SEKOLVEX-601136 format. One record per residue: x, y, z of N, C-alpha, C in turn; residue in one letter; residue number from 1. Coordinates in pm, 1 decimal. Each point is the difference from the previous one (the first is absolute). Example, Ala and Ser with C-alpha at 12.3 -4.5 7.8 and 13.67 -1.06 7.14 Angstrom:
BEGIN
{{1319.0 -569.0 780.0} {-89.0 119.0 0.0} {90.0 120.0 0.0} A 1} {{-35.0 105.0 -72.0} {82.0 119.0 6.0} {-77.0 109.0 73.0} S 2} 
This chain:
BEGIN
{{-771.2 -765.2 -1101.0} {51.0 51.9 125.3} {-21.0 150.2 6.1} Y 1} {{10.4 54.9 120.4} {-9.2 143.8 20.9} {138.8 53.0 31.7} F 2} {{40.2 105.9 -69.6} {128.4 63.0 29.0} {-25.0 114.6 96.6} E 3} {{68.4 -4.3 113.3} {-14.5 103.4 102.1} {109.2 104.9 -17.0} L 4} {{-36.9 124.6 21.9} {94.6 110.4 -3.3} {-42.3 98.8 108.0} S 5} {{96.2 52.7 73.1} {-33.9 93.7 106.8} {111.3 101.7 17.5} W 6} {{-38.6 112.6 54.7} {95.8 102.8 39.9} {-62.4 78.2 114.7} T 7} {{83.8 53.1 83.5} {-45.2 82.2 112.1} {70.0 134.9 -11.4} T 8} {{-73.2 106.2 20.9} {57.9 134.3 -7.0} {117.5 10.1 96.7} A 9} {{105.8 69.1 -39.9} {119.3 8.5 85.1} {-28.8 43.4 144.0} P 10} {{-89.9 94.7 20.0} {-27.0 48.2 135.7} {-74.1 -103.1 85.6} Y 11} {{-59.0 -102.2 -63.5} {-77.5 -100.2 73.8} {74.6 -132.3 17.6} A 12} {{120.6 -8.1 -52.3} {74.8 -125.9 7.1} {42.9 -30.5 142.9} R 13} {{9.0 -128.8 28.3} {43.6 -43.8 132.3} {-108.6 2.1 105.4} G 14} {{-123.7 21.3 -39.8} {-110.8 7.6 95.2} {-98.1 -115.9 -13.0} R 15} {{31.3 -96.1 -88.2} {-84.7 -117.3 -15.3} {-114.6 15.0 -98.4} G 16} {{-7.8 114.3 -71.2} {-109.3 21.7 -94.2} {5.6 -98.8 -116.6} F 17} {{119.6 -20.4 -56.2} {14.0 -92.1 -112.9} {-38.6 -141.1 39.0} G 18} {{44.8 -43.6 115.0} {-32.6 -134.2 48.9} {-150.4 -16.3 17.7} K 19} {{-63.7 95.6 64.0} {-144.1 -8.8 23.8} {-78.0 8.5 -130.8} E 20} {{42.3 88.4 -88.6} {-66.8 14.9 -129.1} {3.7 -132.0 -77.5} M 21} {{115.7 -64.1 -4.9} {12.2 -123.2 -76.9} {-70.3 -117.8 68.4} M 22} {{-3.2 -2.1 131.2} {-76.3 -104.4 69.1} {-147.1 8.1 -38.2} K 23} {{-52.4 121.6 -8.6} {-140.9 17.2 -36.5} {-24.9 -38.7 -145.2} Q 24} {{89.1 36.9 -89.6} {-15.2 -37.2 -141.1} {2.7 -152.2 -14.3} V 25} {{97.7 -64.5 62.7} {14.6 -145.4 -10.2} {-122.2 -70.9 59.0} V 26} {{-59.8 57.1 102.4} {-118.4 -63.0 59.5} {-117.2 -3.4 -97.9} S 27} {{1.8 86.4 -100.4} {-105.0 1.9 -101.6} {24.5 -102.4 -111.4} L 28} {{116.5 -64.9 2.8} {39.3 -94.7 -104.6} {33.9 -137.1 58.6} L 29} {{-87.4 -56.7 82.1} {34.5 -126.5 65.6} {18.3 -113.0 -101.0} P 30} {{108.6 -72.8 17.9} {25.4 -117.0 -82.8} {44.7 27.6 -141.9} G 31} {{7.0 125.4 -40.1} {42.4 31.8 -136.4} {151.3 15.0 -7.4} L 32} {{61.0 -39.5 -110.6} {144.6 13.1 -12.5} {40.6 147.7 -11.9} P 33} {{104.1 36.9 72.7} {49.2 138.0 1.4} {145.6 3.0 -44.4} L 34} {{41.8 114.0 -55.0} {136.1 18.2 -49.1} {44.3 142.8 31.6} Y 35} {{127.4 17.0 32.9} {56.8 133.8 19.1} {148.3 -3.9 -30.2} A 36} {{52.1 112.4 -45.5} {143.3 18.3 -20.9} {47.8 107.3 95.9} E 37} {{108.9 -28.3 71.4} {54.6 95.1 96.7} {148.4 17.5 -29.2} V 38} {{45.5 124.1 1.5} {141.7 26.9 -24.7} {84.2 -52.4 115.7} K 39} {{117.4 -55.3 -36.1} {95.4 -39.3 104.0} {29.7 122.1 86.9} H 40} {{7.3 -19.0 128.0} {30.5 109.2 91.8} {-122.1 72.4 54.9} G 41} {{-116.8 -23.5 -57.0} {-121.6 64.0 50.2} {-59.7 -91.2 107.9} N 42} {{59.8 7.2 117.4} {-37.8 -90.6 108.8} {-145.2 18.2 44.1} M 43} {{-49.8 121.9 -1.6} {-138.9 23.1 41.4} {-96.1 -75.4 -92.4} A 44} {{20.2 10.7 -129.5} {-88.8 -69.5 -94.5} {21.4 -150.8 3.1} S 45} {{123.1 -43.7 26.8} {23.8 -143.8 13.3} {-78.8 -56.2 118.3} Q 46} {{-2.7 74.2 109.8} {-76.4 -43.6 117.2} {-149.4 1.4 -27.9} K 47} {{-46.8 99.9 -72.0} {-142.3 5.1 -34.1} {-36.8 -120.3 -86.1} I 48} {{80.2 -30.0 -100.6} {-29.8 -113.6 -88.3} {-4.8 -130.4 78.6} A 49} {{97.4 -19.6 87.6} {10.0 -127.1 72.9} {-103.0 -10.8 112.3} A 50} {{-11.3 100.4 81.7} {-79.8 -13.1 121.9} {-143.1 52.8 -14.9} F 51} {{-18.7 113.5 -64.4} {-135.0 54.4 -14.6} {-76.4 -70.1 -111.9} A 52} {{71.1 -40.8 -104.9} {-66.5 -60.1 -116.0} {12.1 -151.4 -3.5} C 53} {{83.8 -57.1 83.4} {13.9 -144.9 3.8} {68.0 -59.0 -121.3} G 54} {{83.0 78.3 -67.4} {69.1 -47.9 -119.0} {138.8 -51.7 36.3} M 55} {{53.5 -82.8 -86.0} {134.1 -53.9 16.9} {82.2 34.9 -123.6} A 56} {{130.7 1.2 16.4} {88.0 27.9 -113.3} {-12.4 -113.4 -100.6} I 57} {{-27.7 37.5 -124.2} {-11.8 -95.3 -109.5} {131.1 -6.7 -78.3} D 58} {{59.4 117.7 -24.3} {127.9 7.2 -71.1} {59.4 138.7 22.0} S 59} {{124.2 15.2 -41.4} {69.4 128.9 10.3} {82.6 20.5 -125.1} E 60} {{21.8 127.0 -33.8} {97.0 32.9 -103.5} {91.3 108.9 55.8} D 61} {{72.2 67.9 -84.2} {97.8 98.2 47.9} {-61.1 116.2 76.6} D 62} {{-122.3 37.3 -31.7} {-59.1 118.5 61.8} {-128.7 -26.5 76.3} T 63} {{-68.2 -111.3 -28.3} {-131.4 -23.4 57.7} {-12.2 -134.4 70.4} L 64} {{-85.6 -1.7 100.7} {-41.3 -124.2 64.3} {-145.9 -20.8 -42.2} I 65} {{-30.4 -117.5 -52.7} {-133.1 -31.9 -47.7} {-70.5 -83.2 107.0} H 66} {{-111.4 51.2 48.5} {-78.6 -66.8 104.0} {-127.6 -56.3 -59.9} Y 67} {{-44.1 -113.5 54.4} {-128.1 -61.0 -41.5} {-72.1 -54.1 121.2} R 68} {{-129.5 3.5 -8.6} {-84.5 -75.6 92.4} {-78.8 -96.6 -87.0} R 69} {{25.3 -128.6 19.7} {-67.7 -100.2 -86.0} {-151.1 -1.7 21.3} P 70} 
């Protein structure tokens, strides 16, 4: 599987850059399994994982949500 990691500079947050960036990355990995860890409370990254990357929650622990795309 491929582990995805992303960050957006503070001044660029909320403008859709992270979403667009990850959509383009994911388009280069069609059909391959993807994985990401997102901190609880990081709603922007949770939305990117679910909607831009097409991943679903696989499991959670006290601090992280684990996303996978089968």
